[in-house]
CHARMM-style PDB file with segment names, atoms N, HN, CA, C and O in Angstrom:
ATOM      1  N   MET     1     174.907  80.142  89.056  1.00  0.00      PROA
ATOM      2  CA  MET     1     174.046  80.103  90.266  1.00  0.00      PROA
ATOM      3  C   MET     1     174.565  79.148  91.312  1.00  0.00      PROA
ATOM      4  O   MET     1     174.951  78.022  90.997  1.00  0.00      PROA
ATOM      5  N   VAL     2     174.577  79.579  92.520  1.00  0.00      PROA
ATOM      6  HN  VAL     2     174.264  80.494  92.776  1.00  0.00      PROA
ATOM      7  CA  VAL     2     174.971  78.671  93.717  1.00  0.00      PROA
ATOM      8  C   VAL     2     173.732  78.440  94.568  1.00  0.00      PROA
ATOM      9  O   VAL     2     172.965  79.363  94.845  1.00  0.00      PROA
ATOM     10  N   THR     3     173.542  77.107  95.004  1.00  0.00      PROA
ATOM     11  HN  THR     3     174.165  76.358  94.780  1.00  0.00      PROA
ATOM     12  CA  THR     3     172.332  76.941  95.749  1.00  0.00      PROA
ATOM     13  C   THR     3     172.749  75.614  96.693  1.00  0.00      PROA
ATOM     14  O   THR     3     173.640  74.825  96.376  1.00  0.00      PROA
ATOM     15  N   THR     4     172.014  75.527  97.797  1.00  0.00      PROA
ATOM     16  HN  THR     4     171.290  76.167  98.054  1.00  0.00      PROA
ATOM     17  CA  THR     4     172.226  74.399  98.666  1.00  0.00      PROA
ATOM     18  C   THR     4     171.835  72.996  98.217  1.00  0.00      PROA
ATOM     19  O   THR     4     172.395  71.968  98.598  1.00  0.00      PROA
ATOM     20  N   LEU     5     170.789  73.067  97.347  1.00  0.00      PROA
ATOM     21  HN  LEU     5     170.334  73.902  97.038  1.00  0.00      PROA
ATOM     22  CA  LEU     5     170.293  71.822  96.888  1.00  0.00      PROA
ATOM     23  C   LEU     5     169.925  71.888  95.333  1.00  0.00      PROA
ATOM     24  O   LEU     5     169.832  72.975  94.763  1.00  0.00      PROA
ATOM     25  N   ALA     6     169.742  70.800  94.744  1.00  0.00      PROA
ATOM     26  HN  ALA     6     169.818  69.916  95.207  1.00  0.00      PROA
ATOM     27  CA  ALA     6     169.512  70.824  93.157  1.00  0.00      PROA
ATOM     28  C   ALA     6     168.385  71.652  92.975  1.00  0.00      PROA
ATOM     29  O   ALA     6     167.470  71.675  93.797  1.00  0.00      PROA
ATOM     30  N   PRO     7     168.398  72.383  91.870  1.00  0.00      PROA
ATOM     31  CA  PRO     7     167.148  73.245  91.414  1.00  0.00      PROA
ATOM     32  C   PRO     7     166.008  72.275  91.024  1.00  0.00      PROA
ATOM     33  O   PRO     7     166.175  71.188  90.471  1.00  0.00      PROA
ATOM     34  N   CYS     8     164.825  72.821  91.391  1.00  0.00      PROA
ATOM     35  HN  CYS     8     164.690  73.704  91.840  1.00  0.00      PROA
ATOM     36  CA  CYS     8     163.494  72.211  91.182  1.00  0.00      PROA
ATOM     37  C   CYS     8     163.318  72.276  89.652  1.00  0.00      PROA
ATOM     38  O   CYS     8     164.139  72.865  88.949  1.00  0.00      PROA
ATOM     39  N   TRP     9     162.312  71.707  89.188  1.00  0.00      PROA
ATOM     40  HN  TRP     9     161.645  71.228  89.759  1.00  0.00      PROA
ATOM     41  CA  TRP     9     161.948  71.834  87.846  1.00  0.00      PROA
ATOM     42  C   TRP     9     161.550  73.174  87.238  1.00  0.00      PROA
ATOM     43  O   TRP     9     161.818  73.539  86.093  1.00  0.00      PROA
ATOM     44  N   TYR    10     160.891  73.837  88.139  1.00  0.00      PROA
ATOM     45  HN  TYR    10     160.673  73.540  89.069  1.00  0.00      PROA
ATOM     46  CA  TYR    10     160.670  75.328  87.786  1.00  0.00      PROA
ATOM     47  C   TYR    10     161.904  76.071  87.605  1.00  0.00      PROA
ATOM     48  O   TYR    10     162.123  76.732  86.589  1.00  0.00      PROA
ATOM     49  N   CYS    11     162.797  75.960  88.681  1.00  0.00      PROA
ATOM     50  HN  CYS    11     162.619  75.423  89.506  1.00  0.00      PROA
ATOM     51  CA  CYS    11     164.303  76.737  88.635  1.00  0.00      PROA
ATOM     52  C   CYS    11     165.093  76.312  87.445  1.00  0.00      PROA
ATOM     53  O   CYS    11     165.781  77.084  86.777  1.00  0.00      PROA
ATOM     54  N   SER    12     164.943  74.935  87.200  1.00  0.00      PROA
ATOM     55  HN  SER    12     164.384  74.307  87.742  1.00  0.00      PROA
ATOM     56  CA  SER    12     165.760  74.398  86.068  1.00  0.00      PROA
ATOM     57  C   SER    12     165.297  75.006  84.731  1.00  0.00      PROA
ATOM     58  O   SER    12     166.047  75.321  83.806  1.00  0.00      PROA
ATOM     59  N   GLY    13     163.950  75.126  84.758  1.00  0.00      PROA
ATOM     60  HN  GLY    13     163.341  74.870  85.509  1.00  0.00      PROA
ATOM     61  CA  GLY    13     163.509  75.756  83.388  1.00  0.00      PROA
ATOM     62  C   GLY    13     163.954  77.338  83.278  1.00  0.00      PROA
ATOM     63  O   GLY    13     164.135  77.901  82.199  1.00  0.00      PROA
ATOM     64  N   LEU    14     164.082  77.880  84.389  1.00  0.00      PROA
ATOM     65  HN  LEU    14     163.935  77.422  85.266  1.00  0.00      PROA
ATOM     66  CA  LEU    14     164.513  79.425  84.085  1.00  0.00      PROA
ATOM     67  C   LEU    14     166.018  79.494  84.205  1.00  0.00      PROA
ATOM     68  O   LEU    14     166.552  80.589  84.033  1.00  0.00      PROA
ATOM     69  N   ILE    15     166.780  78.395  84.492  1.00  0.00      PROA
ATOM     70  HN  ILE    15     166.345  77.505  84.631  1.00  0.00      PROA
ATOM     71  CA  ILE    15     168.229  78.387  84.421  1.00  0.00      PROA
ATOM     72  C   ILE    15     168.398  78.111  82.855  1.00  0.00      PROA
ATOM     73  O   ILE    15     169.288  78.708  82.250  1.00  0.00      PROA
ATOM     74  N   ARG    16     167.618  77.278  82.240  1.00  0.00      PROA
ATOM     75  HN  ARG    16     166.895  76.793  82.731  1.00  0.00      PROA
ATOM     76  CA  ARG    16     167.741  77.031  80.776  1.00  0.00      PROA
ATOM     77  C   ARG    16     167.261  78.331  80.056  1.00  0.00      PROA
ATOM     78  O   ARG    16     167.979  78.890  79.228  1.00  0.00      PROA
ATOM     79  N   GLN    17     166.117  78.758  80.372  1.00  0.00      PROA
ATOM     80  HN  GLN    17     165.533  78.304  81.045  1.00  0.00      PROA
ATOM     81  CA  GLN    17     165.486  79.952  79.539  1.00  0.00      PROA
ATOM     82  C   GLN    17     166.471  81.119  79.556  1.00  0.00      PROA
ATOM     83  O   GLN    17     166.741  81.727  78.520  1.00  0.00      PROA
ATOM     84  N   PHE    18     167.046  81.451  80.829  1.00  0.00      PROA
ATOM     85  HN  PHE    18     166.827  80.957  81.671  1.00  0.00      PROA
ATOM     86  CA  PHE    18     167.684  82.710  80.773  1.00  0.00      PROA
ATOM     87  C   PHE    18     169.370  82.514  80.635  1.00  0.00      PROA
ATOM     88  O   PHE    18     170.202  83.408  80.786  1.00  0.00      PROA
ATOM     89  N   GLY    19     169.616  81.196  80.332  1.00  0.00      PROA
ATOM     90  HN  GLY    19     168.940  80.469  80.210  1.00  0.00      PROA
ATOM     91  CA  GLY    19     171.008  80.963  79.850  1.00  0.00      PROA
ATOM     92  C   GLY    19     172.144  81.178  81.016  1.00  0.00      PROA
ATOM     93  O   GLY    19     173.221  81.719  80.765  1.00  0.00      PROA
ATOM     94  N   PHE    20     171.808  80.724  82.236  1.00  0.00      PROA
ATOM     95  HN  PHE    20     170.934  80.285  82.439  1.00  0.00      PROA
ATOM     96  CA  PHE    20     172.729  80.670  83.374  1.00  0.00      PROA
ATOM     97  C   PHE    20     173.929  79.988  82.822  1.00  0.00      PROA
ATOM     98  O   PHE    20     173.759  79.012  82.091  1.00  0.00      PROA
ATOM     99  N   GLY    21     175.211  80.438  83.122  1.00  0.00      PROA
ATOM    100  HN  GLY    21     175.349  81.231  83.716  1.00  0.00      PROA
ATOM    101  CA  GLY    21     176.509  80.202  82.722  1.00  0.00      PROA
ATOM    102  C   GLY    21     176.880  78.662  83.502  1.00  0.00      PROA
ATOM    103  O   GLY    21     177.791  77.945  83.086  1.00  0.00      PROA
ATOM    104  N   GLY    22     176.128  78.345  84.538  1.00  0.00      PROA
ATOM    105  HN  GLY    22     175.389  78.927  84.876  1.00  0.00      PROA
ATOM    106  CA  GLY    22     176.350  77.089  85.388  1.00  0.00      PROA
ATOM    107  C   GLY    22     175.646  77.034  86.539  1.00  0.00      PROA
ATOM    108  O   GLY    22     174.938  77.998  86.826  1.00  0.00      PROA
ATOM    109  N   VAL    23     175.705  75.990  87.335  1.00  0.00      PROA
ATOM    110  HN  VAL    23     176.281  75.206  87.101  1.00  0.00      PROA
ATOM    111  CA  VAL    23     175.099  75.926  88.662  1.00  0.00      PROA
ATOM    112  C   VAL    23     176.047  74.960  89.632  1.00  0.00      PROA
ATOM    113  O   VAL    23     176.556  73.881  89.328  1.00  0.00      PROA
ATOM    114  N   VAL    24     176.116  75.596  90.742  1.00  0.00      PROA
ATOM    115  HN  VAL    24     175.703  76.472  90.988  1.00  0.00      PROA
ATOM    116  CA  VAL    24     176.810  74.729  91.712  1.00  0.00      PROA
ATOM    117  C   VAL    24     175.840  74.411  92.723  1.00  0.00      PROA
ATOM    118  O   VAL    24     175.126  75.337  93.105  1.00  0.00      PROA
ATOM    119  N   VAL    25     175.680  73.245  93.238  1.00  0.00      PROA
ATOM    120  HN  VAL    25     176.260  72.492  92.927  1.00  0.00      PROA
ATOM    121  CA  VAL    25     174.799  72.728  94.192  1.00  0.00      PROA
ATOM    122  C   VAL    25     175.556  72.172  95.384  1.00  0.00      PROA
ATOM    123  O   VAL    25     176.586  71.536  95.161  1.00  0.00      PROA
ATOM    124  N   GLY    26     175.116  72.365  96.697  1.00  0.00      PROA
ATOM    125  HN  GLY    26     174.279  72.882  96.878  1.00  0.00      PROA
ATOM    126  CA  GLY    26     175.670  71.775  97.821  1.00  0.00      PROA
ATOM    127  C   GLY    26     175.460  70.247  97.956  1.00  0.00      PROA
ATOM    128  O   GLY    26     176.301  69.561  98.537  1.00  0.00      PROA
ATOM    129  N   GLU    27     174.357  69.725  97.429  1.00  0.00      PROA
ATOM    130  HN  GLU    27     173.674  70.282  96.957  1.00  0.00      PROA
ATOM    131  CA  GLU    27     174.175  68.364  97.329  1.00  0.00      PROA
ATOM    132  C   GLU    27     172.924  68.073  96.455  1.00  0.00      PROA
ATOM    133  O   GLU    27     172.045  68.901  96.220  1.00  0.00      PROA
ATOM    134  N   SER    28     172.954  66.840  96.021  1.00  0.00      PROA
ATOM    135  HN  SER    28     173.669  66.167  96.212  1.00  0.00      PROA
ATOM    136  CA  SER    28     171.797  66.461  95.282  1.00  0.00      PROA
ATOM    137  C   SER    28     171.324  64.896  95.733  1.00  0.00      PROA
ATOM    138  O   SER    28     170.586  64.194  95.040  1.00  0.00      PROA
ATOM    139  N   ARG    29     171.828  64.546  96.871  1.00  0.00      PROA
ATOM    140  HN  ARG    29     172.428  65.116  97.434  1.00  0.00      PROA
ATOM    141  CA  ARG    29     171.318  63.225  97.307  1.00  0.00      PROA
ATOM    142  C   ARG    29     169.909  63.096  97.646  1.00  0.00      PROA
ATOM    143  O   ARG    29     169.242  62.090  97.403  1.00  0.00      PROA
ATOM    144  N   ASN    30     169.434  64.256  98.276  1.00  0.00      PROA
ATOM    145  HN  ASN    30     169.975  65.074  98.474  1.00  0.00      PROA
ATOM    146  CA  ASN    30     168.136  64.210  98.927  1.00  0.00      PROA
ATOM    147  C   ASN    30     167.029  64.612  97.572  1.00  0.00      PROA
ATOM    148  O   ASN    30     165.926  64.077  97.463  1.00  0.00      PROA
ATOM    149  N   PHE    31     167.424  65.377  96.852  1.00  0.00      PROA
ATOM    150  HN  PHE    31     168.321  65.811  96.940  1.00  0.00      PROA
ATOM    151  CA  PHE    31     166.611  65.907  95.766  1.00  0.00      PROA
ATOM    152  C   PHE    31     167.281  66.082  94.511  1.00  0.00      PROA
ATOM    153  O   PHE    31     168.186  66.917  94.488  1.00  0.00      PROA
ATOM    154  N   GLN    32     166.972  65.372  93.329  1.00  0.00      PROA
ATOM    155  HN  GLN    32     166.238  64.694  93.347  1.00  0.00      PROA
ATOM    156  CA  GLN    32     167.689  65.484  92.089  1.00  0.00      PROA
ATOM    157  C   GLN    32     167.236  66.667  91.317  1.00  0.00      PROA
ATOM    158  O   GLN    32     168.056  67.333  90.686  1.00  0.00      PROA
ATOM    159  N   GLY    33     166.002  66.957  91.334  1.00  0.00      PROA
ATOM    160  HN  GLY    33     165.336  66.415  91.847  1.00  0.00      PROA
ATOM    161  CA  GLY    33     165.524  68.169  90.670  1.00  0.00      PROA
ATOM    162  C   GLY    33     165.754  67.923  89.113  1.00  0.00      PROA
ATOM    163  O   GLY    33     165.595  66.845  88.539  1.00  0.00      PROA
ATOM    164  N   GLY    34     166.139  69.070  88.566  1.00  0.00      PROA
ATOM    165  HN  GLY    34     166.269  69.945  89.032  1.00  0.00      PROA
ATOM    166  CA  GLY    34     166.411  69.006  87.181  1.00  0.00      PROA
ATOM    167  C   GLY    34     168.139  68.924  86.756  1.00  0.00      PROA
ATOM    168  O   GLY    34     168.651  69.384  85.735  1.00  0.00      PROA
ATOM    169  N   PHE    35     168.706  68.316  87.690  1.00  0.00      PROA
ATOM    170  HN  PHE    35     168.290  67.943  88.519  1.00  0.00      PROA
ATOM    171  CA  PHE    35     170.131  68.401  87.691  1.00  0.00      PROA
ATOM    172  C   PHE    35     170.572  67.586  86.415  1.00  0.00      PROA
ATOM    173  O   PHE    35     171.241  68.128  85.535  1.00  0.00      PROA
ATOM    174  N   ALA    36     170.206  66.363  86.347  1.00  0.00      PROA
ATOM    175  HN  ALA    36     169.663  65.923  87.061  1.00  0.00      PROA
ATOM    176  CA  ALA    36     170.630  65.595  84.952  1.00  0.00      PROA
ATOM    177  C   ALA    36     170.153  66.280  83.826  1.00  0.00      PROA
ATOM    178  O   ALA    36     170.936  66.403  82.884  1.00  0.00      PROA
ATOM    179  N   TRP    37     168.914  66.797  83.724  1.00  0.00      PROA
ATOM    180  HN  TRP    37     168.277  66.697  84.489  1.00  0.00      PROA
ATOM    181  CA  TRP    37     168.321  67.445  82.592  1.00  0.00      PROA
ATOM    182  C   TRP    37     169.233  68.542  82.148  1.00  0.00      PROA
ATOM    183  O   TRP    37     169.630  68.589  80.983  1.00  0.00      PROA
ATOM    184  N   LEU    38     169.583  69.443  83.065  1.00  0.00      PROA
ATOM    185  HN  LEU    38     169.261  69.405  84.011  1.00  0.00      PROA
ATOM    186  CA  LEU    38     170.350  70.592  82.860  1.00  0.00      PROA
ATOM    187  C   LEU    38     171.743  70.103  82.237  1.00  0.00      PROA
ATOM    188  O   LEU    38     172.256  70.667  81.270  1.00  0.00      PROA
ATOM    189  N   ARG    39     172.300  69.007  82.882  1.00  0.00      PROA
ATOM    190  HN  ARG    39     171.884  68.549  83.667  1.00  0.00      PROA
ATOM    191  CA  ARG    39     173.565  68.645  82.524  1.00  0.00      PROA
ATOM    192  C   ARG    39     173.576  68.132  81.093  1.00  0.00      PROA
ATOM    193  O   ARG    39     174.520  68.351  80.334  1.00  0.00      PROA
ATOM    194  N   SER    40     172.282  67.306  80.686  1.00  0.00      PROA
ATOM    195  HN  SER    40     171.515  67.129  81.303  1.00  0.00      PROA
ATOM    196  CA  SER    40     172.242  66.803  79.493  1.00  0.00      PROA
ATOM    197  C   SER    40     172.137  67.874  78.403  1.00  0.00      PROA
ATOM    198  O   SER    40     172.368  67.605  77.224  1.00  0.00      PROA
ATOM    199  N   LEU    41     171.779  69.113  78.829  1.00  0.00      PROA
ATOM    200  HN  LEU    41     171.591  69.331  79.787  1.00  0.00      PROA
ATOM    201  CA  LEU    41     171.660  70.221  77.871  1.00  0.00      PROA
ATOM    202  C   LEU    41     172.911  71.088  77.802  1.00  0.00      PROA
ATOM    203  O   LEU    41     173.028  72.073  77.073  1.00  0.00      PROA
ATOM    204  N   GLY    42     173.759  70.654  78.570  1.00  0.00      PROA
ATOM    205  HN  GLY    42     173.664  69.854  79.162  1.00  0.00      PROA
ATOM    206  CA  GLY    42     175.205  71.369  78.411  1.00  0.00      PROA
ATOM    207  C   GLY    42     175.512  72.486  79.359  1.00  0.00      PROA
ATOM    208  O   GLY    42     176.466  73.259  79.271  1.00  0.00      PROA
ATOM    209  N   VAL    43     174.404  72.468  80.451  1.00  0.00      PROA
ATOM    210  HN  VAL    43     173.629  71.840  80.522  1.00  0.00      PROA
ATOM    211  CA  VAL    43     174.731  73.421  81.483  1.00  0.00      PROA
ATOM    212  C   VAL    43     175.690  72.996  82.384  1.00  0.00      PROA
ATOM    213  O   VAL    43     175.488  71.909  82.924  1.00  0.00      PROA
ATOM    214  N   PRO    44     176.782  73.674  82.691  1.00  0.00      PROA
ATOM    215  CA  PRO    44     177.899  73.115  83.539  1.00  0.00      PROA
ATOM    216  C   PRO    44     177.235  73.026  84.844  1.00  0.00      PROA
ATOM    217  O   PRO    44     176.699  74.035  85.302  1.00  0.00      PROA
ATOM    218  N   MET    45     177.218  71.794  85.558  1.00  0.00      PROA
ATOM    219  HN  MET    45     177.654  70.975  85.185  1.00  0.00      PROA
ATOM    220  CA  MET    45     176.710  71.520  86.833  1.00  0.00      PROA
ATOM    221  C   MET    45     177.603  70.996  87.761  1.00  0.00      PROA
ATOM    222  O   MET    45     178.184  69.942  87.505  1.00  0.00      PROA
ATOM    223  N   VAL    46     177.810  71.654  88.917  1.00  0.00      PROA
ATOM    224  HN  VAL    46     177.338  72.510  89.126  1.00  0.00      PROA
ATOM    225  CA  VAL    46     178.864  70.969  89.859  1.00  0.00      PROA
ATOM    226  C   VAL    46     178.029  70.685  91.218  1.00  0.00      PROA
ATOM    227  O   VAL    46     177.234  71.458  91.753  1.00  0.00      PROA
ATOM    228  N   ASP    47     178.377  69.478  91.616  1.00  0.00      PROA
ATOM    229  HN  ASP    47     179.022  68.850  91.182  1.00  0.00      PROA
ATOM    230  CA  ASP    47     177.759  68.967  92.824  1.00  0.00      PROA
ATOM    231  C   ASP    47     178.688  68.732  93.906  1.00  0.00      PROA
ATOM    232  O   ASP    47     179.425  67.747  93.857  1.00  0.00      PROA
ATOM    233  N   LEU    48     178.732  69.637  94.997  1.00  0.00      PROA
ATOM    234  HN  LEU    48     178.133  70.437  95.037  1.00  0.00      PROA
ATOM    235  CA  LEU    48     179.725  69.593  96.073  1.00  0.00      PROA
ATOM    236  C   LEU    48     179.471  68.405  96.934  1.00  0.00      PROA
ATOM    237  O   LEU    48     180.382  67.927  97.610  1.00  0.00      PROA
ATOM    238  N   ASP    49     178.471  67.993  96.934  1.00  0.00      PROA
ATOM    239  HN  ASP    49     177.731  68.381  96.384  1.00  0.00      PROA
ATOM    240  CA  ASP    49     178.183  66.666  97.672  1.00  0.00      PROA
ATOM    241  C   ASP    49     178.455  66.942  99.165  1.00  0.00      PROA
ATOM    242  O   ASP    49     179.182  66.188  99.812  1.00  0.00      PROA
ATOM    243  N   SER    50     177.889  67.988  99.688  1.00  0.00      PROA
ATOM    244  HN  SER    50     177.298  68.600  99.162  1.00  0.00      PROA
ATOM    245  CA  SER    50     178.341  68.528 101.025  1.00  0.00      PROA
ATOM    246  C   SER    50     177.485  67.636 102.029  1.00  0.00      PROA
ATOM    247  O   SER    50     176.277  67.483 101.844  1.00  0.00      PROA
ATOM    248  N   ALA    51     178.094  67.108 102.999  1.00  0.00      PROA
ATOM    249  HN  ALA    51     179.074  67.232 103.150  1.00  0.00      PROA
ATOM    250  CA  ALA    51     177.442  66.287 104.055  1.00  0.00      PROA
ATOM    251  C   ALA    51     176.585  67.266 104.820  1.00  0.00      PROA
ATOM    252  O   ALA    51     175.449  66.927 105.154  1.00  0.00      PROA
ATOM    253  N   ASP    52     177.086  68.524 105.134  1.00  0.00      PROA
ATOM    254  HN  ASP    52     178.008  68.800 104.863  1.00  0.00      PROA
ATOM    255  CA  ASP    52     176.220  69.440 105.926  1.00  0.00      PROA
ATOM    256  C   ASP    52     174.973  69.910 105.185  1.00  0.00      PROA
ATOM    257  O   ASP    52     173.946  70.160 105.816  1.00  0.00      PROA
ATOM    258  N   CYS    53     175.042  70.044 103.792  1.00  0.00      PROA
ATOM    259  HN  CYS    53     175.877  69.841 103.279  1.00  0.00      PROA
ATOM    260  CA  CYS    53     173.815  70.453 103.113  1.00  0.00      PROA
ATOM    261  C   CYS    53     172.894  69.239 103.102  1.00  0.00      PROA
ATOM    262  O   CYS    53     171.694  69.370 103.345  1.00  0.00      PROA
ATOM    263  N   ALA    54     173.417  68.117 102.837  1.00  0.00      PROA
ATOM    264  HN  ALA    54     174.391  68.010 102.640  1.00  0.00      PROA
ATOM    265  CA  ALA    54     172.656  66.936 102.851  1.00  0.00      PROA
ATOM    266  C   ALA    54     172.003  66.650 104.177  1.00  0.00      PROA
ATOM    267  O   ALA    54     170.865  66.181 104.145  1.00  0.00      PROA
ATOM    268  N   THR    55     172.554  66.863 105.291  1.00  0.00      PROA
ATOM    269  HN  THR    55     173.479  67.244 105.317  1.00  0.00      PROA
ATOM    270  CA  THR    55     172.067  66.823 106.634  1.00  0.00      PROA
ATOM    271  C   THR    55     170.897  67.787 106.718  1.00  0.00      PROA
ATOM    272  O   THR    55     169.750  67.430 106.988  1.00  0.00      PROA
ATOM    273  N   LEU    56     171.241  68.937 106.488  1.00  0.00      PROA
ATOM    274  HN  LEU    56     172.173  69.227 106.269  1.00  0.00      PROA
ATOM    275  CA  LEU    56     170.262  70.074 106.634  1.00  0.00      PROA
ATOM    276  C   LEU    56     168.882  69.813 106.021  1.00  0.00      PROA
ATOM    277  O   LEU    56     167.811  70.021 106.592  1.00  0.00      PROA
ATOM    278  N   LEU    57     169.069  69.273 104.634  1.00  0.00      PROA
ATOM    279  HN  LEU    57     169.939  69.104 104.171  1.00  0.00      PROA
ATOM    280  CA  LEU    57     167.777  69.121 103.828  1.00  0.00      PROA
ATOM    281  C   LEU    57     167.146  67.815 104.351  1.00  0.00      PROA
ATOM    282  O   LEU    57     165.921  67.852 104.460  1.00  0.00      PROA
ATOM    283  N   SER    58     167.722  66.743 104.671  1.00  0.00      PROA
ATOM    284  HN  SER    58     168.718  66.713 104.583  1.00  0.00      PROA
ATOM    285  CA  SER    58     167.101  65.448 105.099  1.00  0.00      PROA
ATOM    286  C   SER    58     166.547  65.802 106.427  1.00  0.00      PROA
ATOM    287  O   SER    58     165.384  65.442 106.605  1.00  0.00      PROA
ATOM    288  N   GLU    59     167.117  66.414 107.372  1.00  0.00      PROA
ATOM    289  HN  GLU    59     168.062  66.706 107.228  1.00  0.00      PROA
ATOM    290  CA  GLU    59     166.356  66.944 108.545  1.00  0.00      PROA
ATOM    291  C   GLU    59     165.117  67.577 108.365  1.00  0.00      PROA
ATOM    292  O   GLU    59     164.115  67.235 108.993  1.00  0.00      PROA
ATOM    293  N   TYR    60     165.136  68.600 107.435  1.00  0.00      PROA
ATOM    294  HN  TYR    60     165.950  68.878 106.925  1.00  0.00      PROA
ATOM    295  CA  TYR    60     164.069  69.443 107.088  1.00  0.00      PROA
ATOM    296  C   TYR    60     162.842  68.632 106.514  1.00  0.00      PROA
ATOM    297  O   TYR    60     161.677  68.848 106.848  1.00  0.00      PROA
ATOM    298  N   ILE    61     163.253  67.659 105.595  1.00  0.00      PROA
ATOM    299  HN  ILE    61     164.199  67.484 105.323  1.00  0.00      PROA
ATOM    300  CA  ILE    61     162.241  66.807 105.036  1.00  0.00      PROA
ATOM    301  C   ILE    61     161.711  65.894 105.954  1.00  0.00      PROA
ATOM    302  O   ILE    61     160.581  65.457 105.734  1.00  0.00      PROA
ATOM    303  N   ARG    62     162.349  65.516 106.981  1.00  0.00      PROA
ATOM    304  HN  ARG    62     163.266  65.872 107.160  1.00  0.00      PROA
ATOM    305  CA  ARG    62     161.844  64.449 107.986  1.00  0.00      PROA
ATOM    306  C   ARG    62     160.967  65.279 108.949  1.00  0.00      PROA
ATOM    307  O   ARG    62     160.014  64.703 109.473  1.00  0.00      PROA
ATOM    308  N   LYS    63     161.201  66.589 109.233  1.00  0.00      PROA
ATOM    309  HN  LYS    63     161.975  67.058 108.808  1.00  0.00      PROA
ATOM    310  CA  LYS    63     160.401  67.380 110.183  1.00  0.00      PROA
ATOM    311  C   LYS    63     159.120  67.989 109.497  1.00  0.00      PROA
ATOM    312  O   LYS    63     158.093  68.256 110.120  1.00  0.00      PROA
ATOM    313  N   ASN    64     159.275  68.159 108.286  1.00  0.00      PROA
ATOM    314  HN  ASN    64     160.110  67.942 107.780  1.00  0.00      PROA
ATOM    315  CA  ASN    64     158.299  68.900 107.520  1.00  0.00      PROA
ATOM    316  C   ASN    64     157.863  68.184 106.343  1.00  0.00      PROA
ATOM    317  O   ASN    64     157.900  68.820 105.290  1.00  0.00      PROA
ATOM    318  N   PRO    65     157.417  66.870 106.305  1.00  0.00      PROA
ATOM    319  CA  PRO    65     157.173  66.231 105.047  1.00  0.00      PROA
ATOM    320  C   PRO    65     155.978  66.815 104.248  1.00  0.00      PROA
ATOM    321  O   PRO    65     156.081  66.918 103.026  1.00  0.00      PROA
ATOM    322  N   ASP    66     154.954  67.164 104.832  1.00  0.00      PROA
ATOM    323  HN  ASP    66     154.870  67.081 105.825  1.00  0.00      PROA
ATOM    324  CA  ASP    66     153.827  67.778 104.069  1.00  0.00      PROA
ATOM    325  C   ASP    66     154.222  69.035 103.288  1.00  0.00      PROA
ATOM    326  O   ASP    66     153.826  69.248 102.142  1.00  0.00      PROA
ATOM    327  N   VAL    67     155.069  69.899 104.012  1.00  0.00      PROA
ATOM    328  HN  VAL    67     155.391  69.726 104.943  1.00  0.00      PROA
ATOM    329  CA  VAL    67     155.557  71.211 103.333  1.00  0.00      PROA
ATOM    330  C   VAL    67     156.369  70.714 102.189  1.00  0.00      PROA
ATOM    331  O   VAL    67     156.148  71.029 101.019  1.00  0.00      PROA
ATOM    332  N   TRP    68     157.356  69.891 102.602  1.00  0.00      PROA
ATOM    333  HN  TRP    68     157.535  69.635 103.552  1.00  0.00      PROA
ATOM    334  CA  TRP    68     158.326  69.558 101.448  1.00  0.00      PROA
ATOM    335  C   TRP    68     157.651  68.749 100.256  1.00  0.00      PROA
ATOM    336  O   TRP    68     158.112  68.890  99.123  1.00  0.00      PROA
ATOM    337  N   ASN    69     156.665  67.979 100.464  1.00  0.00      PROA
ATOM    338  HN  ASN    69     156.291  67.864 101.384  1.00  0.00      PROA
ATOM    339  CA  ASN    69     156.048  67.342  99.360  1.00  0.00      PROA
ATOM    340  C   ASN    69     155.111  68.346  98.452  1.00  0.00      PROA
ATOM    341  O   ASN    69     154.876  68.153  97.259  1.00  0.00      PROA
ATOM    342  N   GLU    70     154.692  69.287  99.111  1.00  0.00      PROA
ATOM    343  HN  GLU    70     154.883  69.444 100.080  1.00  0.00      PROA
ATOM    344  CA  GLU    70     154.047  70.336  98.484  1.00  0.00      PROA
ATOM    345  C   GLU    70     154.843  71.178  97.485  1.00  0.00      PROA
ATOM    346  O   GLU    70     154.482  71.525  96.360  1.00  0.00      PROA
ATOM    347  N   ASP    71     156.015  71.444  98.120  1.00  0.00      PROA
ATOM    348  HN  ASP    71     156.309  71.162  99.033  1.00  0.00      PROA
ATOM    349  CA  ASP    71     157.004  72.220  97.569  1.00  0.00      PROA
ATOM    350  C   ASP    71     157.505  71.561  96.234  1.00  0.00      PROA
ATOM    351  O   ASP    71     157.745  72.249  95.241  1.00  0.00      PROA
ATOM    352  N   ILE    72     157.643  70.262  96.255  1.00  0.00      PROA
ATOM    353  HN  ILE    72     157.448  69.704  97.061  1.00  0.00      PROA
ATOM    354  CA  ILE    72     158.185  69.601  95.066  1.00  0.00      PROA
ATOM    355  C   ILE    72     156.998  68.948  94.100  1.00  0.00      PROA
ATOM    356  O   ILE    72     157.284  68.317  93.083  1.00  0.00      PROA
ATOM    357  N   GLY    73     155.859  69.138  94.466  1.00  0.00      PROA
ATOM    358  HN  GLY    73     155.626  69.651  95.293  1.00  0.00      PROA
ATOM    359  CA  GLY    73     154.675  68.971  93.752  1.00  0.00      PROA
ATOM    360  C   GLY    73     154.175  67.456  93.935  1.00  0.00      PROA
ATOM    361  O   GLY    73     153.687  66.811  93.007  1.00  0.00      PROA
ATOM    362  N   GLN    74     154.341  66.993  95.158  1.00  0.00      PROA
ATOM    363  HN  GLN    74     154.737  67.517  95.912  1.00  0.00      PROA
ATOM    364  CA  GLN    74     154.022  65.550  95.422  1.00  0.00      PROA
ATOM    365  C   GLN    74     152.874  65.519  96.376  1.00  0.00      PROA
ATOM    366  O   GLN    74     152.875  66.238  97.375  1.00  0.00      PROA
ATOM    367  N   ASP    75     151.787  64.616  96.063  1.00  0.00      PROA
ATOM    368  HN  ASP    75     151.786  64.032  95.251  1.00  0.00      PROA
ATOM    369  CA  ASP    75     150.789  64.477  97.202  1.00  0.00      PROA
ATOM    370  C   ASP    75     151.114  63.891  98.361  1.00  0.00      PROA
ATOM    371  OT1 ASP    75     150.279  63.797  99.261  1.00  0.00      PROA
TER     372      ASP     75
END
C-alpha cells in the first residue's frame, strides 16, 4: 500500500487483517496513526519523510481543524 500519510487506526486494522505485504507512507510527522503498531507486528513500513507531503497535510490541518479532528476521532 502506498499513501501520502500514515494509515489511520481503521486502515491499520485492515492492513493487518488482510495481510498487506507492506506500507509506504509519504510522511508521518503530522500524524502517526498505526505506523508503529504495524511495524511492531512485522509489517514492513517505509516512511519517505517527504517535505511536500508534510506541508500538504499540515496546511490542510491548519485550514480545516474541525474536519481533521473528526476524521481522526478527536473532539
